[in-house]
N, C-alpha and C positions, 0 to 999 in steps of 0.2 A: 475466398481469399486464402492464400498460402504463403509460406516463407521457407526458403531453403537456407540451410546452415552449412558452413564449410569450416574445415580445420586447416590452418596454415601451420606447417611444421618444418623443422630443419631450417631455422632462421639464421641468416648470416649475421654474426656479431658485429661486422663492420658496417654493412649498409642496411641491415634489417629486412632484407628481401627474403621471402620464404622460397625454399627449394621445392616444396611439395604442397599441394592443396588437394584435400580430399573432401568429397561430399559426405556430410554426416547424416543428412536426412531432411525431411520436409514436415512442417507443421501446417496442416490444412484445417480450415474451419469445419467443425463437426466430425472430424475423423481423429483416430488415434495418431499420435506422432509416428510417422513411418521412417524408420532408421535405415540407412544405407549399409548393406553388407560390404565390408572391405577386408577380405580374407588375408591380404598381405600385411594387415596391421592388427586385426583382432577377429575372433570368431563371432558369429552372430548371436551374441548374448549381451544384454544390457549390462549385467554385472561386470563382464569382462571389458566391454567397451568403456564403461564409466571409469573403471580402474585404469585402463590404458590412457584415457584423456587426462586423468589427474596425475599420472606418473610421467607424462611426456612434456617436453618443452615446446609449446606452441600456443596459438590463440585461435579463438572461434570468432567468426564474423558471419553476419547474415548476407543475403544476396544483394543488399544495398551498401555493403562495406562497413556496416556498424559493428563494432567489436562488442561481443557478448562474453561476460565472464563465464568460466567453466561452471561455477555454481549456479548461475542463472540459467545456463543451458540445461543443466541437470534438472532444475526445478520445472522448466518448460516441458521437458520430455516426461518426467514423472507425474506432472500435474495434468497431463493430457491423456491419461489411460482409461478414463471412463467414457470417452467418446465412442462413436461407431467404428467398427473395425474397417480396415481397408480391404479392397477386393482385388484378386489377381492370382494367377497360378504361380507367380514368382515371389509370393509373399509367404514367409514362414514366421512362426511364433517361437520365441525362446521359452525357457522353463518358467519364466515369470509372466508370460503373456505379451511381452513387448514384440512388436512386429518389425521384421527386417525384410527389405526388398533385395533379392539376389541379383536382379538385373540393374544396370545403370538407369537412373531416372533423374528428372529434374523438376 
């Protein structure tokens, strides 16, 4: 079982619609949280990505539309680092061992 997470940003103050939605990553049972590289917003580093999330105006939701607080998302990612690593030629590790996928995935 797995769960994808998305970040909705550039929220319209009038209607609340987001102008941009980006894939943050996937939490799969038995695997490390696999983060999605999004070079137009942050470099593939959990430290950089986490600071970007905390400093931008947007909200996180899972693939079922449930809103997840930024702090809860951070706990999910950081709490899932002792699991098995993901496999693939398009996966890189940052300086702390967090895994990022360079290709789009779901």
